[in-house]
KOLKE-936125 format. One record per residue: x negated, y negated, z of N, C-alpha, C, O in turn. Coordinates in steps of 0.001 Angstrom, whole numbers, plus 500000, padded with zeros to 6 digits. Last residue first. Layout:
// KOLKE-936125
{{X,Y,Z},{X,Y,Z},{X,Y,Z},{X,Y,Z}} ...
// end
This chain:
// KOLKE-936125
{{424092,868093,932766},{423844,869538,931564},{422225,869722,931448},{421754,870600,930725}} {{423656,866316,934514},{424226,867783,935044},{424154,868964,933806},{424158,870194,933862}} {{422814,864497,932988},{422225,864987,934078},{422424,866272,934518},{421590,867125,934825}} {{424805,863351,931544},{423780,863849,931240},{422401,864709,932022},{421404,865294,931600}} {{426638,863123,933330},{427082,864383,932867},{425691,864662,931964},{425374,865809,931647}} {{425690,860655,934592},{426063,861819,935039},{426281,863280,934571},{426144,864313,935226}} {{425834,859353,932502},{424569,859507,932736},{424730,860648,933523},{424037,861636,933281}} {{428961,858998,931649},{428145,859802,931008},{426689,859860,931641},{426149,860794,931049}} {{429292,857811,934194},{430098,859075,933925},{428947,859980,932775},{428366,861055,932920}} {{428264,855116,933322},{428062,856118,934589},{428307,857580,934556},{427466,858409,934906}} {{429806,854523,931302},{427952,854342,931419},{427894,855451,932954},{427296,856510,933142}} {{432267,854191,932806},{432168,854588,931375},{430711,855338,931116},{430581,856518,930791}} {{432111,852108,934860},{432629,853624,934868},{431892,854453,934105},{431063,855268,934507}} {{428530,850484,933680},{430297,850566,933760},{430698,851982,934105},{429983,852943,933821}} {{425965,849185,935674},{426420,850133,934596},{428082,849935,934925},{428671,849475,935904}} {{424543,847974,937450},{425462,847818,937277},{426244,848226,936225},{427223,847553,935903}} {{422176,849728,938225},{421979,848995,937283},{423642,848240,936585},{423788,848041,935379}} {{422633,851451,940540},{421946,850401,940670},{422051,849564,939868},{422070,848421,940325}} {{424352,853043,939164},{424865,852553,940036},{424116,851132,940474},{424671,850056,940695}} {{421930,854314,937569},{423063,853378,936946},{423885,853134,937859},{424819,852748,937156}} {{420900,855928,939605},{420307,854808,938506},{421169,853845,938272},{421140,852700,938723}} {{422963,857718,940180},{422558,856574,940908},{422052,855450,940525},{422407,854310,940824}} {{422941,859365,937835},{424513,858367,938547},{423594,857172,939595},{423732,855949,939577}} {{420911,860706,937732},{420724,859954,936979},{421980,858427,937532},{421891,857200,937568}} {{420890,861360,940058},{419272,861357,939818},{419812,859858,938823},{419491,858674,938918}} {{423128,863157,940230},{422847,862432,940934},{421439,861751,940796},{420891,861697,941897}} {{422802,865522,938484},{423765,864396,938114},{423181,863286,938990},{422682,862373,938332}} {{420745,867086,940228},{420029,866160,938638},{421368,865437,937861},{421177,864848,936797}} {{422823,867732,941251},{421549,867086,942386},{420744,866283,940970},{420315,865131,940889}} {{423691,869549,939862},{424793,868028,940351},{423493,867374,941279},{423671,866361,941955}} {{422717,871649,938897},{422944,870322,938178},{423498,869243,938829},{423724,868145,938321}} {{422048,873545,940846},{421022,873059,940406},{421681,871420,940033},{421364,870362,940577}} {{425109,874315,942219},{423866,874594,942457},{422349,873935,942549},{421641,873770,943543}} {{426509,873636,939854},{427046,873299,941099},{425392,873336,941720},{424634,872372,941608}} {{425877,874821,937626},{426279,873472,937979},{425705,872646,939513},{425001,871731,939941}} {{425545,877231,939000},{424879,876610,938030},{424444,875105,938454},{423547,874513,939055}} {{428515,878042,938796},{427996,877970,939833},{426576,877224,939615},{426583,876280,940406}} {{429512,877164,936031},{429514,876673,937247},{429120,876679,938523},{429238,875741,939311}} {{428046,879405,934603},{427912,878184,934286},{428167,877317,935670},{427229,876851,936317}} {{429082,881691,935446},{428072,881582,936056},{427499,879794,936069},{426900,879148,936930}} {{431278,881246,934419},{431311,881313,936293},{429613,881233,936726},{429068,880896,937777}} {{431590,881334,932167},{431796,879800,932658},{431660,880463,934194},{432145,879781,935097}} {{430844,883894,931676},{429524,883289,931404},{430316,881465,932529},{429674,880761,933309}} {{431802,886218,934219},{432090,885478,933058},{430980,883941,932895},{430534,883211,933780}} {{429690,888672,936263},{430628,887676,936120},{430827,886835,934631},{429839,886875,933898}} {{429719,891590,937790},{429135,891083,936201},{430249,889824,936312},{431459,890014,936426}} {{426873,891564,940333},{428354,891571,940043},{428412,890925,938509},{427618,890113,938035}} {{424902,891055,942171},{424465,892113,941613},{426490,892599,941177},{427139,893563,941582}} {{425649,887862,943223},{425001,889070,943249},{425173,890539,943261},{425546,891157,944259}} {{427878,886181,943551},{427773,886914,942425},{426377,887952,942060},{426144,888579,941027}} {{427858,885452,946034},{428785,886026,946100},{428597,886939,944970},{428920,888125,945031}} {{425377,883878,946122},{425254,884945,946870},{426369,886191,946636},{426160,887385,946851}} {{426219,881731,944087},{425040,882701,943718},{425097,883929,944805},{424847,885036,944327}} {{428182,880668,946153},{428678,881230,944826},{427453,882058,944580},{427612,883240,944884}} {{426846,879462,947624},{427424,880510,948437},{428184,881430,946935},{428573,882597,946888}} {{425345,877207,945858},{424223,878680,946686},{425817,879894,947690},{425554,880951,948264}} {{427430,876274,945097},{426626,876432,944637},{426266,877893,945146},{426646,879051,944969}} {{428257,874473,947984},{428937,875704,947104},{428295,876295,945869},{429059,877212,945569}} {{425860,873225,948628},{426203,874065,949299},{426997,875250,948707},{426737,876452,948771}} {{425523,871930,946288},{424710,872349,946048},{425153,873512,947173},{424916,874677,946856}} {{428747,870391,945628},{427429,870553,944595},{426780,872053,945433},{427367,873126,945292}} {{431191,870898,947269},{431030,870583,945749},{430086,870482,944930},{430254,870462,943711}} {{430116,871246,949618},{430612,872192,949244},{431323,871983,947623},{431871,872887,946993}} {{427489,868649,949660},{428313,869353,949945},{429057,871332,949290},{428456,872247,948727}} {{425684,867416,947393},{424963,867962,948426},{426170,869227,948933},{425972,870424,948726}} {{427178,865891,946145},{426504,866425,945208},{425690,867590,945776},{425152,868478,945114}} {{428539,864461,947826},{429234,864965,946858},{428995,865935,946758},{429716,866907,946980}} {{426473,862653,949061},{427633,863778,949661},{428383,864751,948833},{428785,865815,949305}} {{426292,861344,946778},{425163,862128,947158},{425501,862994,948261},{424865,864035,948423}} {{428388,859773,946600},{427637,860687,945478},{427013,861617,945440},{426944,862525,944612}} {{428889,858486,948882},{429626,859210,948725},{429312,859965,947250},{430153,860777,946865}} {{426034,856599,948480},{426076,857616,949831},{427366,858326,948773},{426882,858777,947734}} {{426362,855225,946384},{425607,856101,945932},{425939,857158,947293},{426074,858369,947119}} {{428515,853510,947585},{428808,854298,946174},{427650,855453,946467},{428050,856575,946779}} {{427565,852509,949275},{428049,853276,950037},{428825,854140,948886},{429531,855128,949089}} {{425295,850542,947978},{425236,851668,948767},{426278,852638,949153},{425822,853755,949396}} {{427941,848841,946521},{426748,850182,945620},{425776,851318,946682},{425546,852497,946409}} {{428583,847690,948693},{429050,848331,947899},{428754,849400,946971},{429249,850511,946782}} {{426184,845917,949596},{426608,847433,950416},{427670,848399,949512},{427630,849628,949579}} {{423186,845864,947563},{424522,845347,947905},{425324,846899,948593},{425234,848107,948375}} {{420104,846846,949618},{421042,846423,948291},{421890,846178,948729},{422011,846105,949952}} {{418049,847192,951703},{419138,845912,951169},{419705,845568,950024},{419830,844461,949499}} {{416654,848670,953496},{416880,848688,952393},{417970,847892,951888},{418986,848573,951747}} {{416679,848344,956095},{415771,847727,955296},{415973,848097,954168},{415032,847646,953514}} {{418650,849697,957126},{419413,847849,957352},{418001,847356,956478},{417981,846180,956114}} {{419549,852832,956055},{418375,852421,956349},{418942,850726,956525},{419933,850578,955810}} {{420877,855129,954396},{422158,853829,955192},{421135,852765,956080},{421692,851909,956767}} {{418644,856411,953302},{419669,855627,952299},{420565,854183,953380},{420755,852978,953211}} {{417890,857336,955520},{416931,856900,954654},{418141,855893,954444},{418495,854935,955130}} {{419861,858998,956676},{419251,858229,957475},{418637,857042,956748},{418774,855901,957189}} {{420516,860424,954462},{421742,859667,954590},{421019,858336,955383},{421243,857154,955125}} {{418018,862471,954349},{418128,861454,953599},{419736,860531,953613},{419987,859958,952553}} {{418222,863250,957135},{417639,862736,957565},{417829,861562,955875},{417811,860332,955941}} {{420353,865716,956978},{420874,864110,957951},{419786,863158,957645},{420177,862004,957826}} {{418851,867249,955415},{419784,866515,954899},{420455,865494,955662},{421042,864545,955144}} {{416925,867315,957567},{416790,866850,956300},{417211,866199,955534},{416793,865187,954972}} {{418178,868826,959343},{417623,867706,959754},{417171,866655,958658},{417076,865440,958832}} {{418613,871276,958201},{420079,870304,958777},{419379,869536,958878},{419936,868737,958125}} {{415931,872543,957684},{416898,871822,956574},{418181,871383,957149},{418960,871056,956254}} {{415468,872256,960718},{414425,871775,959656},{415396,871291,958462},{415662,870114,958220}} {{417323,874405,961563},{417055,873075,962380},{416491,872072,961137},{417210,871165,960718}} {{416295,876275,960367},{417816,876281,960170},{417932,874631,960354},{418446,873826,959578}} {{413585,876774,961369},{414274,876949,959742},{415307,876060,959568},{415269,875160,958729}} {{414218,877534,963804},{413173,875995,963265},{413851,875808,961919},{414517,874846,961536}} {{414965,880051,963320},{416110,878893,964212},{415349,877382,963796},{415951,876340,963541}} {{412798,881561,962295},{414260,881111,961655},{415070,879729,961879},{415542,878840,961171}} {{409204,880197,962047},{410677,880685,962902},{411786,880238,962201},{411956,879146,961658}} {{407616,879056,960912},{407933,878388,961639},{408832,878863,962821},{409123,878379,963915}} {{406791,880509,958616},{405940,879838,959486},{406186,879318,960956},{405374,879180,961871}} {{409270,881924,957698},{408345,882817,958138},{407118,881793,958731},{406350,882433,959449}} {{410595,879495,957292},{410995,880391,958210},{410197,881475,958753},{410296,881923,959895}} {{408946,878456,955041},{409631,877388,956381},{409896,878467,957536},{409409,878274,958651}} {{407042,880864,953367},{408503,879880,953675},{408445,879383,954864},{407825,879977,955747}} {{403397,880552,952624},{404823,881247,953683},{405831,880541,953908},{405704,879550,954627}} {{402997,879913,949248},{402721,879722,950317},{404095,880218,951572},{405314,880214,951403}} {{404197,880161,946786},{402526,880821,947021},{402461,880633,948678},{401716,881413,949271}} {{406566,878905,946872},{405286,878319,945395},{404117,878908,946458},{403237,878162,946889}} {{407128,880665,949436},{407699,879400,948651},{406731,878908,948198},{405898,878409,948955}} {{408381,883959,950718},{407221,883015,950106},{407752,881730,948862},{408445,881835,947851}} {{409951,885616,951518},{408929,885307,952353},{407569,883926,952253},{406677,883374,952898}} {{413269,885509,951231},{412341,885093,950239},{411364,884942,951222},{411696,884083,952039}} {{416350,885560,952031},{415404,886152,952276},{413948,886381,951326},{413713,887468,950798}} {{418477,884501,950361},{417738,885435,949523},{416618,886164,950125},{415954,887016,949534}} {{419955,884313,953621},{420780,883842,952079},{419594,884690,951486},{419535,885779,952056}} {{419048,885785,956057},{420852,885586,955505},{420956,885020,954198},{422012,885197,953590}} {{416383,884728,955961},{416961,885984,955661},{418445,886116,955419},{418835,886657,954385}} {{415841,881468,953714},{416285,882381,954850},{416537,883689,954966},{417040,884098,953920}} {{415923,880339,951434},{414362,881362,951623},{415028,881864,952932},{414579,882973,953221}} {{417636,878362,951683},{417886,879375,950234},{417113,880211,950544},{417387,881256,949953}} {{417195,876412,953130},{418189,877062,953902},{418122,878022,952694},{419044,878801,952939}} {{414808,875263,951734},{414490,875999,953293},{415333,876915,953875},{415028,877817,954656}} {{416109,874180,949997},{415046,875564,949417},{414913,876226,950705},{414896,877448,950852}} {{417995,872404,950793},{418200,873350,950192},{417497,874369,950066},{418020,875482,950008}} {{415680,870533,951583},{416479,871311,953211},{417564,872177,952535},{418237,872815,953344}} {{414815,869819,949349},{413745,870587,950376},{414611,870986,951556},{414182,871748,952423}} {{416960,868070,948268},{416248,869121,947622},{415584,870548,948561},{415794,871757,948471}} {{417236,866517,950189},{418572,867216,950282},{417706,868072,949406},{417678,869182,949936}} {{414363,864965,950139},{414946,865239,951393},{416035,866424,950846},{415582,867529,951144}} {{414826,864260,947417},{413664,865243,947846},{414183,865853,948906},{414489,867045,948874}} {{416862,861916,947568},{416818,863516,947033},{416083,864293,947019},{416495,865359,946561}} {{415440,860406,949454},{416675,861239,949425},{416974,862282,949237},{417258,863259,949931}} {{413385,859365,947303},{413327,860387,948797},{414589,861276,948966},{414729,862471,948705}} {{414498,858204,945311},{414107,859599,945263},{413745,860345,946078},{413667,861571,946002}} {{415694,855917,946629},{416789,857251,945808},{416129,858412,945478},{416716,859483,945327}} {{413265,854828,946980},{414306,854970,948112},{415611,856388,947890},{416109,857277,948580}} {{412494,854630,944692},{411859,855369,945357},{412444,855724,946666},{412160,856730,947316}} {{414585,852436,943373},{414126,854354,942893},{413454,854847,943947},{414022,855892,944262}} {{413764,850521,945105},{415130,850929,945060},{414837,852292,944652},{414832,853220,945461}} {{410609,850342,944038},{410937,850296,945616},{412423,850978,945543},{412392,852139,945951}} {{410988,849471,941571},{410448,850708,942089},{410685,851413,943203},{410895,852613,943385}} {{413957,847883,940514},{412813,848574,941367},{412012,849339,941811},{412472,850078,942681}} {{415170,848940,937339},{415253,848599,938579},{413942,848506,939112},{412937,848883,938509}} {{415027,849000,934307},{414495,847683,935006},{415482,847343,936548},{416126,846352,936894}} {{415858,850662,933112},{416906,850136,933351},{416447,848935,934283},{417184,848131,934854}} {{413344,852014,932323},{414315,852085,931691},{415458,851342,931649},{416112,851203,930616}} {{412646,852328,935674},{412402,851709,934424},{412815,851620,933049},{412246,850612,932629}} {{414875,854087,935894},{414676,853361,936556},{413703,851899,935615},{414132,850854,935124}} {{414023,856709,934513},{414998,856091,934246},{415701,854699,934978},{416834,854310,934694}} {{411423,857288,936565},{411315,857091,934861},{412689,856040,934262},{412525,854942,933730}} {{412426,857733,938599},{411541,857099,938365},{411837,856407,937501},{412341,855284,937463}} {{414635,859820,938235},{414811,858707,939187},{413756,857441,938147},{414150,856615,937324}} {{412451,861821,937110},{413799,861098,936504},{414469,860209,937234},{415174,859600,936430}} {{410882,862198,939628},{410587,861875,938143},{411816,861238,937249},{411816,860078,936837}} {{412444,862875,941265},{412052,861534,941664},{411473,861283,939938},{411701,860284,939256}} {{413075,865814,939881},{414069,864709,940419},{413344,863202,940664},{413930,862304,940059}} {{410563,867052,940303},{410739,866733,939037},{412011,865454,939397},{411774,864272,939148}} {{408224,867738,941692},{408607,866589,941833},{409866,866311,940964},{410192,865124,940964}} {{407253,870081,941394},{406819,869008,940821},{407146,867789,941246},{406375,866832,941165}} {{405467,872053,944195},{406724,871471,943959},{405808,870425,942549},{404622,870102,942470}} {{404593,871259,948364},{404160,871750,946909},{405217,871502,946263},{406124,870922,946860}} {{405774,870786,950765},{405187,872427,950323},{404903,872694,948900},{404915,873775,948311}} {{406841,868716,952330},{405254,868878,951588},{404631,870075,950814},{403490,870280,950400}} {{408755,870067,953467},{409116,868842,952513},{408012,868481,951580},{408120,868072,950423}} {{408268,871806,955091},{409215,872223,954031},{409488,871005,952858},{410141,871013,951814}} {{406343,869987,956273},{405950,871181,955799},{407265,871990,955027},{406917,872921,954301}} {{408464,868364,958125},{407264,867812,957022},{406918,869085,956072},{407398,868988,954943}} {{409895,870348,959195},{410682,869391,958388},{409723,868840,957435},{409936,868780,956224}} {{408084,871113,960951},{408503,872329,960210},{408935,871387,958957},{408439,871579,957847}} {{407613,869765,962522},{406308,869690,962066},{406823,870946,960796},{406083,871495,959980}} {{409471,868298,963700},{408989,867877,963119},{407796,867924,962192},{407204,867087,961510}} {{409461,870682,965464},{410612,870786,964499},{410472,869436,963406},{411185,869413,962403}} {{407055,870492,967377},{407391,871123,966508},{408748,871339,965177},{408733,872101,964211}} {{407226,866069,967397},{407817,867859,967527},{407422,868964,966906},{407316,868769,965695}} {{406214,863827,967228},{405126,864712,967192},{405724,865928,967297},{405002,866925,967310}} {{408606,862603,964413},{407627,862518,965819},{406361,863894,965967},{405852,864615,965109}} {{409328,860936,960926},{409182,862078,962313},{408365,862120,963538},{407296,861513,963482}} {{408683,858726,959879},{410309,858872,960638},{410257,860148,961449},{410966,860391,962426}} {{406185,858491,959202},{406855,857009,960326},{408141,857702,960489},{408824,857200,961381}} {{406193,861196,957613},{405016,860610,958997},{405972,859430,959929},{406337,859570,961097}} {{408176,860093,955806},{408023,861078,956488},{406988,861107,957968},{407330,861023,959148}} {{406322,857960,954151},{407608,857239,954513},{408072,858944,955933},{408247,858534,957081}} {{403961,858951,953723},{403914,858034,954488},{405449,857739,954931},{405680,857295,956056}} {{405254,860872,951548},{404146,862061,953363},{404331,860527,954075},{404905,860653,955156}} {{405978,859215,950162},{406892,860382,950757},{406436,860481,951877},{406959,860268,952971}} {{403661,858143,948701},{404758,857254,949735},{405936,857950,950402},{406752,857344,951097}} {{402438,860594,947793},{401672,859468,949126},{402448,858571,949788},{402281,858171,950940}} {{404295,861859,946184},{403904,862142,947504},{403208,861196,948432},{403424,861091,949640}} {{404411,859733,943877},{405450,859587,944799},{404951,860284,945998},{405027,859602,947020}} {{401914,860039,942754},{402156,858359,943514},{403484,859265,943926},{403055,859583,945035}} {{402064,863036,941817},{400714,862458,942987},{401491,860847,943512},{401556,860633,944723}} {{404247,862903,940536},{403795,862924,941440},{402997,862917,942445},{403197,862815,943655}} {{403382,861298,937921},{404508,860228,939265},{404412,861236,940582},{404469,860683,941680}} {{401834,862635,937516},{400877,860854,937518},{401857,860730,939081},{401651,860437,940259}} {{402617,864963,936354},{402039,864772,937513},{401343,863573,938029},{400422,863581,938845}} {{404479,863704,934877},{404928,864450,935690},{404216,864502,936621},{404645,864226,937741}} {{402623,862931,932687},{402950,861981,933190},{404166,862322,933977},{405043,861460,933948}} {{401268,865501,932239},{400865,864358,932388},{401723,863616,933464},{401603,863652,934688}} {{403466,866429,930692},{403104,867364,931902},{401967,866299,932357},{401882,866629,933540}} {{403727,864608,928215},{405030,864819,929755},{404313,865334,930442},{404262,864577,931412}} {{401056,862850,927340},{402135,864068,927412},{402841,864017,928701},{402588,863547,929810}} {{400039,859897,926038},{400821,860256,927808},{401562,861636,927423},{402762,861511,927179}} 
// end
């Protein structure tokens, strides 16, 4: 099986479960419709693929891996919804379809993105996700760090400030690591936490994902 076939197979499996999870979490409101649209609007699901495949190597249960992958996709979807906003990149299309703010309005898109950010933490802190509390806290802390000003949000701000400006290569790499690399960092780091890896091993996985 080649890589593309493997990625597509993972995407199909993940989307079925992720869709079910979202429907269980969301209500019938227009905001929920915007959240669902922004989360199920295509994409290769590369981040969930990395989590699920690395979890197999580490002999982590597929359910534990799916919870982590779902949190990551909530964060990733939130970042894309906000990235497309008129105050950011002002993109009218996302993966060939109308951006969330075009379909549901700018205010609803802002709220949908913010709701997806909080939904990620709602999913991982759920009592049904019965991993060790120490591991759960470590994963939550890492996810928050990779999503906020030291991760995606900080990278997005740099991206906006760097537009049409000449920047040094190390500044561009720093921006890319925050905006994109940090969430890939979390993909592998979180599996390391679940697999009881040492600090050195988790650091290696973090750097591998980020690079």
